[in-house]
BABAVEX-604964 format. One record per residue: residue number from 1; residue in one letter; x, y, z of N, C-alpha, C in turn. Coordinates in steps of 0.02 Angstrom, whole numbers, plus 50000, padded with zeros to 5 digits. Last residue first. Example, Ala and Ser with C-alpha at 12.3 -4.5 7.8 and 13.67 -1.06 7.14 Angstrom:
<lumlos>
+-----+------+-------+-------+-------+-------+-------+-------+-------+-------+-------+
! seq ! type !  n.xx !  n.yy !  n.zz ! ca.xx ! ca.yy ! ca.zz !  c.xx !  c.yy !  c.zz !
+-----+------+-------+-------+-------+-------+-------+-------+-------+-------+-------+
!   2 !    S ! 50642 ! 49888 ! 50354 ! 50684 ! 49947 ! 50357 ! 50645 ! 50002 ! 50394 !
!   1 !    A ! 50660 ! 49716 ! 50390 ! 50615 ! 49775 ! 50390 ! 50660 ! 49835 ! 50390 !
+-----+------+-------+-------+-------+-------+-------+-------+-------+-------+-------+
</lumlos>
This chain:
<lumlos>
+-----+------+-------+-------+-------+-------+-------+-------+-------+-------+-------+
! seq ! type !  n.xx !  n.yy !  n.zz ! ca.xx ! ca.yy ! ca.zz !  c.xx !  c.yy !  c.zz !
+-----+------+-------+-------+-------+-------+-------+-------+-------+-------+-------+
! 125 !    W ! 50141 ! 65032 ! 53588 ! 50198 ! 65003 ! 53624 ! 50197 ! 64928 ! 53617 !
! 124 !    E ! 50093 ! 65173 ! 53490 ! 50087 ! 65101 ! 53504 ! 50150 ! 65075 ! 53538 !
! 123 !    N ! 50027 ! 65331 ! 53534 ! 50086 ! 65291 ! 53517 ! 50074 ! 65218 ! 53534 !
! 122 !    A ! 49877 ! 65408 ! 53466 ! 49918 ! 65379 ! 53520 ! 49976 ! 65337 ! 53493 !
! 121 !    I ! 49795 ! 65448 ! 53358 ! 49856 ! 65485 ! 53373 ! 49902 ! 65451 ! 53423 !
! 120 !    E ! 49678 ! 65374 ! 53339 ! 49716 ! 65396 ! 53280 ! 49786 ! 65422 ! 53298 !
! 119 !    A ! 49626 ! 65348 ! 53467 ! 49645 ! 65292 ! 53423 ! 49689 ! 65313 ! 53364 !
! 118 !    F ! 49593 ! 65479 ! 53521 ! 49646 ! 65436 ! 53548 ! 49671 ! 65384 ! 53498 !
! 117 !    D ! 49498 ! 65574 ! 53499 ! 49544 ! 65559 ! 53444 ! 49600 ! 65511 ! 53464 !
! 116 !    E ! 49431 ! 65594 ! 53621 ! 49398 ! 65558 ! 53566 ! 49446 ! 65536 ! 53511 !
! 115 !    R ! 49520 ! 65570 ! 53774 ! 49501 ! 65610 ! 53716 ! 49476 ! 65566 ! 53659 !
! 114 !    Q ! 49549 ! 65475 ! 53874 ! 49513 ! 65536 ! 53891 ! 49484 ! 65573 ! 53830 !
! 113 !    T ! 49575 ! 65307 ! 53927 ! 49575 ! 65357 ! 53874 ! 49528 ! 65414 ! 53892 !
! 112 !    R ! 49624 ! 65293 ! 54101 ! 49589 ! 65270 ! 54042 ! 49590 ! 65325 ! 53989 !
! 111 !    V ! 49792 ! 65334 ! 54163 ! 49719 ! 65338 ! 54163 ! 49689 ! 65307 ! 54100 !
! 110 !    V ! 49918 ! 65350 ! 54273 ! 49901 ! 65314 ! 54212 ! 49825 ! 65306 ! 54214 !
! 109 !    C ! 49995 ! 65495 ! 54344 ! 49942 ! 65444 ! 54343 ! 49936 ! 65413 ! 54274 !
! 108 !    F ! 50140 ! 65541 ! 54442 ! 50096 ! 65547 ! 54384 ! 50046 ! 65491 ! 54386 !
! 107 !    R ! 50271 ! 65621 ! 54534 ! 50211 ! 65579 ! 54532 ! 50172 ! 65593 ! 54468 !
! 106 !    H ! 50447 ! 65620 ! 54525 ! 50384 ! 65652 ! 54506 ! 50327 ! 65602 ! 54505 !
! 105 !    G ! 50566 ! 65554 ! 54546 ! 50527 ! 65571 ! 54604 ! 50461 ! 65605 ! 54589 !
! 104 !    T ! 50633 ! 65504 ! 54439 ! 50651 ! 65572 ! 54459 ! 50614 ! 65595 ! 54521 !
! 103 !    P ! 50570 ! 65386 ! 54408 ! 50635 ! 65382 ! 54442 ! 50660 ! 65450 ! 54467 !
! 102 !    A ! 50396 ! 65424 ! 54447 ! 50452 ! 65418 ! 54400 ! 50518 ! 65411 ! 54440 !
! 101 !    E ! 50264 ! 65339 ! 54517 ! 50317 ! 65386 ! 54530 ! 50374 ! 65372 ! 54482 !
! 100 !    M ! 50083 ! 65331 ! 54497 ! 50151 ! 65305 ! 54490 ! 50201 ! 65360 ! 54508 !
!  99 !    V ! 49919 ! 65276 ! 54517 ! 49968 ! 65328 ! 54534 ! 50037 ! 65297 ! 54531 !
!  98 !    C ! 49797 ! 65226 ! 54403 ! 49854 ! 65204 ! 54443 ! 49901 ! 65264 ! 54454 !
!  97 !    W ! 49614 ! 65223 ! 54400 ! 49681 ! 65242 ! 54376 ! 49735 ! 65219 ! 54425 !
!  96 !    T ! 49487 ! 65208 ! 54452 ! 49501 ! 65178 ! 54387 ! 49570 ! 65195 ! 54360 !
!  95 !    R ! 49524 ! 65211 ! 54616 ! 49465 ! 65204 ! 54572 ! 49484 ! 65170 ! 54507 !
!  94 !    V ! 49691 ! 65197 ! 54618 ! 49638 ! 65240 ! 54643 ! 49581 ! 65235 ! 54593 !
!  93 !    D ! 49832 ! 65104 ! 54667 ! 49775 ! 65110 ! 54622 ! 49722 ! 65152 ! 54657 !
!  92 !    G ! 50002 ! 65161 ! 54694 ! 49938 ! 65133 ! 54714 ! 49884 ! 65144 ! 54663 !
!  91 !    I ! 50132 ! 65168 ! 54645 ! 50118 ! 65193 ! 54712 ! 50052 ! 65163 ! 54737 !
!  90 !    R ! 50250 ! 65088 ! 54550 ! 50178 ! 65092 ! 54563 ! 50169 ! 65114 ! 54635 !
!  89 !    K ! 50389 ! 65174 ! 54482 ! 50361 ! 65132 ! 54535 ! 50286 ! 65143 ! 54540 !
!  88 !    A ! 50494 ! 65167 ! 54333 ! 50442 ! 65197 ! 54375 ! 50419 ! 65147 ! 54428 !
!  87 !    G ! 50581 ! 65104 ! 54245 ! 50607 ! 65127 ! 54309 ! 50556 ! 65160 ! 54355 !
!  86 !    L ! 50536 ! 65041 ! 54134 ! 50577 ! 65101 ! 54122 ! 50604 ! 65131 ! 54188 !
!  85 !    R ! 50457 ! 64945 ! 54189 ! 50519 ! 64923 ! 54156 ! 50565 ! 64982 ! 54142 !
!  84 !    E ! 50352 ! 65030 ! 54228 ! 50394 ! 64998 ! 54280 ! 50460 ! 64973 ! 54250 !
!  83 !    L ! 50299 ! 65057 ! 54102 ! 50331 ! 65111 ! 54139 ! 50374 ! 65084 ! 54197 !
!  82 !    R ! 50246 ! 64931 ! 54072 ! 50295 ! 64961 ! 54028 ! 50334 ! 65015 ! 54065 !
!  81 !    Q ! 50152 ! 64917 ! 54177 ! 50209 ! 64871 ! 54172 ! 50264 ! 64899 ! 54127 !
!  80 !    V ! 50065 ! 65021 ! 54142 ! 50099 ! 65022 ! 54207 ! 50160 ! 64977 ! 54204 !
!  79 !    E ! 50019 ! 64972 ! 54019 ! 50058 ! 65034 ! 54021 ! 50096 ! 65040 ! 54087 !
!  78 !    A ! 49950 ! 64857 ! 54059 ! 50006 ! 64850 ! 54013 ! 50050 ! 64913 ! 54015 !
!  77 !    E ! 49850 ! 64917 ! 54141 ! 49899 ! 64871 ! 54170 ! 49960 ! 64863 ! 54125 !
!  76 !    I ! 49777 ! 64999 ! 54047 ! 49812 ! 65027 ! 54105 ! 49866 ! 64980 ! 54131 !
!  75 !    D ! 49754 ! 65017 ! 53891 ! 49767 ! 64959 ! 53933 ! 49810 ! 64982 ! 53992 !
!  74 !    D ! 49743 ! 65134 ! 53825 ! 49688 ! 65087 ! 53814 ! 49698 ! 65023 ! 53854 !
!  73 !    T ! 49786 ! 65284 ! 53915 ! 49802 ! 65221 ! 53882 ! 49740 ! 65179 ! 53872 !
!  72 !    E ! 49863 ! 65438 ! 53963 ! 49803 ! 65399 ! 53946 ! 49823 ! 65338 ! 53905 !
!  71 !    I ! 49944 ! 65505 ! 54096 ! 49956 ! 65469 ! 54034 ! 49894 ! 65427 ! 54020 !
!  70 !    D ! 49947 ! 65662 ! 54175 ! 49913 ! 65598 ! 54166 ! 49933 ! 65570 ! 54098 !
!  69 !    L ! 50052 ! 65759 ! 54286 ! 50024 ! 65741 ! 54221 ! 49991 ! 65673 ! 54223 !
!  68 !    H ! 50031 ! 65884 ! 54414 ! 50055 ! 65819 ! 54390 ! 50022 ! 65805 ! 54322 !
!  67 !    V ! 50078 ! 66016 ! 54519 ! 50048 ! 65997 ! 54455 ! 50075 ! 65928 ! 54436 !
!  66 !    R ! 50033 ! 66052 ! 54689 ! 50082 ! 66039 ! 54637 ! 50043 ! 66025 ! 54572 !
!  65 !    S ! 50014 ! 66074 ! 54866 ! 49994 ! 66090 ! 54798 ! 50051 ! 66078 ! 54749 !
!  64 !    P ! 50036 ! 65938 ! 54982 ! 50053 ! 66005 ! 54957 ! 50034 ! 66014 ! 54883 !
!  63 !    H ! 49885 ! 65837 ! 55004 ! 49958 ! 65846 ! 55004 ! 49974 ! 65916 ! 54978 !
!  62 !    D ! 49753 ! 65819 ! 54985 ! 49775 ! 65824 ! 55054 ! 49851 ! 65832 ! 55060 !
!  61 !    V ! 49664 ! 65911 ! 54854 ! 49706 ! 65857 ! 54879 ! 49725 ! 65870 ! 54952 !
!  60 !    R ! 49554 ! 65948 ! 54723 ! 49569 ! 65959 ! 54794 ! 49608 ! 65898 ! 54820 !
!  59 !    Q ! 49602 ! 65988 ! 54556 ! 49574 ! 65942 ! 54605 ! 49597 ! 65960 ! 54675 !
!  58 !    V ! 49569 ! 66039 ! 54393 ! 49592 ! 66061 ! 54459 ! 49562 ! 66012 ! 54508 !
!  57 !    E ! 49621 ! 65980 ! 54232 ! 49574 ! 65988 ! 54286 ! 49609 ! 66012 ! 54349 !
!  56 !    I ! 49625 ! 65946 ! 54063 ! 49654 ! 65988 ! 54116 ! 49601 ! 65996 ! 54170 !
!  55 !    H ! 49664 ! 65853 ! 53930 ! 49622 ! 65850 ! 53989 ! 49657 ! 65891 ! 54043 !
!  54 !    L ! 49687 ! 65938 ! 53774 ! 49714 ! 65903 ! 53832 ! 49663 ! 65904 ! 53889 !
!  53 !    G ! 49555 ! 65926 ! 53650 ! 49606 ! 65961 ! 53689 ! 49632 ! 65918 ! 53746 !
!  52 !    D ! 49449 ! 65876 ! 53582 ! 49514 ! 65848 ! 53565 ! 49571 ! 65882 ! 53603 !
!  51 !    P ! 49337 ! 65944 ! 53635 ! 49337 ! 65871 ! 53632 ! 49405 ! 65840 ! 53616 !
!  50 !    G ! 49390 ! 66078 ! 53750 ! 49362 ! 66051 ! 53688 ! 49370 ! 65976 ! 53684 !
!  49 !    T ! 49426 ! 66120 ! 53873 ! 49478 ! 66121 ! 53822 ! 49454 ! 66095 ! 53754 !
!  48 !    D ! 49367 ! 66179 ! 54008 ! 49338 ! 66164 ! 53942 ! 49390 ! 66173 ! 53888 !
!  47 !    L ! 49425 ! 66096 ! 54153 ! 49426 ! 66155 ! 54110 ! 49401 ! 66134 ! 54042 !
!  46 !    R ! 49343 ! 66022 ! 54295 ! 49374 ! 66018 ! 54229 ! 49374 ! 66085 ! 54195 !
!  45 !    R ! 49369 ! 65992 ! 54461 ! 49339 ! 66041 ! 54415 ! 49378 ! 66037 ! 54350 !
!  44 !    Y ! 49339 ! 65887 ! 54604 ! 49369 ! 65897 ! 54538 ! 49332 ! 65951 ! 54499 !
!  43 !    K ! 49269 ! 65853 ! 54716 ! 49338 ! 65876 ! 54725 ! 49375 ! 65887 ! 54660 !
!  42 !    E ! 49144 ! 65804 ! 54676 ! 49148 ! 65871 ! 54704 ! 49220 ! 65896 ! 54715 !
!  41 !    E ! 49090 ! 65696 ! 54611 ! 49153 ! 65722 ! 54585 ! 49167 ! 65791 ! 54614 !
!  40 !    E ! 48965 ! 65671 ! 54657 ! 49018 ! 65626 ! 54680 ! 49087 ! 65649 ! 54658 !
!  39 !    P ! 48887 ! 65763 ! 54585 ! 48904 ! 65778 ! 54655 ! 48959 ! 65732 ! 54684 !
!  38 !    D ! 48926 ! 65808 ! 54426 ! 48912 ! 65749 ! 54466 ! 48933 ! 65763 ! 54538 !
!  37 !    S ! 48958 ! 65928 ! 54369 ! 48902 ! 65892 ! 54340 ! 48882 ! 65831 ! 54382 !
!  36 !    L ! 49012 ! 66091 ! 54393 ! 49010 ! 66025 ! 54423 ! 48948 ! 65988 ! 54397 !
!  35 !    P ! 49051 ! 66178 ! 54240 ! 49015 ! 66171 ! 54303 ! 49018 ! 66099 ! 54328 !
!  34 !    L ! 49216 ! 66213 ! 54179 ! 49152 ! 66179 ! 54170 ! 49117 ! 66173 ! 54238 !
!  33 !    A ! 49297 ! 66364 ! 54145 ! 49289 ! 66309 ! 54193 ! 49220 ! 66279 ! 54183 !
!  32 !    G ! 49375 ! 66405 ! 53988 ! 49323 ! 66413 ! 54038 ! 49323 ! 66354 ! 54085 !
!  31 !    Y ! 49547 ! 66450 ! 53956 ! 49490 ! 66404 ! 53951 ! 49437 ! 66423 ! 54003 !
!  30 !    G ! 49672 ! 66512 ! 53970 ! 49629 ! 66529 ! 53914 ! 49571 ! 66482 ! 53903 !
!  29 !    L ! 49750 ! 66498 ! 54080 ! 49766 ! 66454 ! 54023 ! 49721 ! 66468 ! 53963 !
!  28 !    A ! 49696 ! 66590 ! 54170 ! 49769 ! 66591 ! 54157 ! 49786 ! 66552 ! 54094 !
!  27 !    K ! 49562 ! 66551 ! 54173 ! 49580 ! 66616 ! 54144 ! 49655 ! 66618 ! 54127 !
!  26 !    G ! 49579 ! 66424 ! 54234 ! 49546 ! 66431 ! 54170 ! 49564 ! 66496 ! 54136 !
!  25 !    W ! 49641 ! 66458 ! 54354 ! 49679 ! 66420 ! 54305 ! 49646 ! 66422 ! 54236 !
!  24 !    F ! 49534 ! 66535 ! 54415 ! 49601 ! 66563 ! 54403 ! 49637 ! 66526 ! 54348 !
!  23 !    A ! 49429 ! 66440 ! 54418 ! 49420 ! 66503 ! 54381 ! 49488 ! 66535 ! 54366 !
!  22 !    A ! 49486 ! 66344 ! 54501 ! 49470 ! 66327 ! 54431 ! 49461 ! 66390 ! 54389 !
!  21 !    A ! 49494 ! 66419 ! 54619 ! 49555 ! 66391 ! 54589 ! 49543 ! 66375 ! 54515 !
!  20 !    E ! 49358 ! 66443 ! 54642 ! 49403 ! 66499 ! 54631 ! 49468 ! 66476 ! 54597 !
!  19 !    D ! 49317 ! 66311 ! 54664 ! 49289 ! 66349 ! 54608 ! 49332 ! 66409 ! 54592 !
!  18 !    L ! 49390 ! 66277 ! 54779 ! 49404 ! 66243 ! 54717 ! 49376 ! 66280 ! 54656 !
!  17 !    D ! 49465 ! 66375 ! 54898 ! 49402 ! 66365 ! 54863 ! 49417 ! 66336 ! 54793 !
!  16 !    G ! 49586 ! 66294 ! 55010 ! 49558 ! 66347 ! 54968 ! 49494 ! 66327 ! 54933 !
!  15 !    G ! 49686 ! 66141 ! 55002 ! 49648 ! 66194 ! 55034 ! 49622 ! 66245 ! 54984 !
!  14 !    E ! 49793 ! 66107 ! 54877 ! 49783 ! 66093 ! 54948 ! 49748 ! 66152 ! 54979 !
!  13 !    C ! 49769 ! 66054 ! 54717 ! 49762 ! 66112 ! 54761 ! 49748 ! 66089 ! 54833 !
!  12 !    D ! 49844 ! 66006 ! 54569 ! 49826 ! 65983 ! 54636 ! 49825 ! 66043 ! 54683 !
!  11 !    V ! 49801 ! 66004 ! 54410 ! 49825 ! 66054 ! 54458 ! 49799 ! 66032 ! 54527 !
!  10 !    I ! 49850 ! 65896 ! 54286 ! 49805 ! 65904 ! 54343 ! 49838 ! 65953 ! 54391 !
!   9 !    F ! 49853 ! 65879 ! 54109 ! 49884 ! 65902 ! 54171 ! 49831 ! 65912 ! 54225 !
!   8 !    G ! 49844 ! 65742 ! 53992 ! 49837 ! 65811 ! 54013 ! 49871 ! 65824 ! 54079 !
!   7 !    A ! 49884 ! 65628 ! 53922 ! 49813 ! 65645 ! 53926 ! 49804 ! 65718 ! 53944 !
!   6 !    L ! 50007 ! 65569 ! 53817 ! 49992 ! 65619 ! 53868 ! 49917 ! 65634 ! 53865 !
!   5 !    R ! 49974 ! 65396 ! 53775 ! 49998 ! 65463 ! 53760 ! 49981 ! 65509 ! 53819 !
!   4 !    S ! 49966 ! 65227 ! 53709 ! 49969 ! 65276 ! 53764 ! 49992 ! 65343 ! 53738 !
!   3 !    K ! 49908 ! 65063 ! 53668 ! 49924 ! 65131 ! 53649 ! 49922 ! 65177 ! 53710 !
!   2 !    H ! 49972 ! 64893 ! 53655 ! 49926 ! 64944 ! 53680 ! 49951 ! 65013 ! 53659 !
!   1 !    M ! 49977 ! 64731 ! 53590 ! 50001 ! 64799 ! 53587 ! 49948 ! 64845 ! 53617 !
+-----+------+-------+-------+-------+-------+-------+-------+-------+-------+-------+
</lumlos>
């Protein structure tokens, strides 16, 4: 058995200044933008939602701007297979996560656990 739940939302931004985008979304949602801590993560900016808050980040992308969600899990492959049985398609693996597409055409990602309280609250499958 593995566990999964909504990890958070990612604001995909095509072009523009990523720090300005993070500042806008942080203010719009009531969170501060965290400073860049790792130069290898230069295309991502996290919002400070606290240790148990949803994972919300702004990322620079090469496709049109949109918002997508992430599903966090303790077993990425098992969750991908479960979602495929529900009708989703695997689009591709990126670093440590998997990009998928729902039967509705919406893209989303299956990611490693993000929040500290994952074990107590996640749904078992």
